[in-house]
Steps between C-alpha positions, in 0.01 A plus 500: 500500500757760400778476247771439758301226676440330167866518420593346838262215447652414166863479609711216632700524823817315604750514782739211481868581478712402198710260707186325635360437159821392331565255780156355461547464123833328542377272774223381263768398257703320764240238576657153487410283210389557139228741605756774578683459172173482303375816674818686416498368143143627469615846614770499232259391232235748605718796583803479263335678213282721716717643779418852372121435526542353855703806607258737329205340684676528836603864427153606394340339797749669733445837329117461520524427871671841554228702337251534793764675717604729211145587417416562862800737523400695194140516617614642829715753313194601291299555823781717641506704183126554507502582868788755464333668196166523682658652807672760281180568306670397180335168430365452147473198274720693261769559763834378346617326816171320537497393140854374517425283798179362334709428184758316706240285667330423163840408342575265790153344463553450128844343563336262745237397249764443230713289724197307625404423137860387419496274810158351410608432137829337612315287761252395234786405267629256760162415662557128455862497606505429872880530540515843334207637702609356840862595458412858390276533806775381735748737341264793508429446867875500567576796275723264299570382145617180333743486214690238303859536374737273312848501649756637256842344458643840578325524837727491805261248665577217261620187678446656842279361773210717606644525854811660343297771325396807683147575387285800587308448823152503345568269197473124497607240247196270523556252219745410228430323170807323356416338164208269599572498869328724750708575817384634831825666604675516833826666602711231340327522162755599231384743228585405141506686170162468336307438821153653494450657840176628662560786739236635735514805721487879507529658158825686555678192647365266239618735228849501652512120499370477138756753381783310673398156372444624146828694478619554145 
């Protein structure tokens, strides 16, 4: 088995859209009864201090899944370089163009190994934490992140209902912790100063929401 085949076997694949996954996550929290609140509280307890690790896991998994295509492309480029040089009678293992392409492929392979090690170490760190692992997998498959932000008194969303706030298309307020209460929000939920809000979605859109909510 060649290097590229081994790489392909070791990677994860995912195809769900951000909206699909975020809707699933929110629907889990909207179950009627104490189970829904307990599940959401578990997310806060497990994720609050580790949003960066969850996002890092999702990001690394997503990056690893892109390597087979990149390596295939560079391998094809190497083949073209060799073929062109042979046809011109200039092929040599010391040829600068050939060596540059080999170097590029080796650097990409080293980057893959480094990221794979980082991913495995982070997974090991949270090996017993189901919530962190499952959520990071869902986010990775969707190309999404999760973040938590505390609403600042200076934010222009204070005392406004969610339905009155124009949020980026691919960002979703999935849960709110207000003192000891955990709230599964709907359009009529008012945001208050000090609310701890979990936001899920595409990175750029989540970053916009976090920046707005944490205005200072």
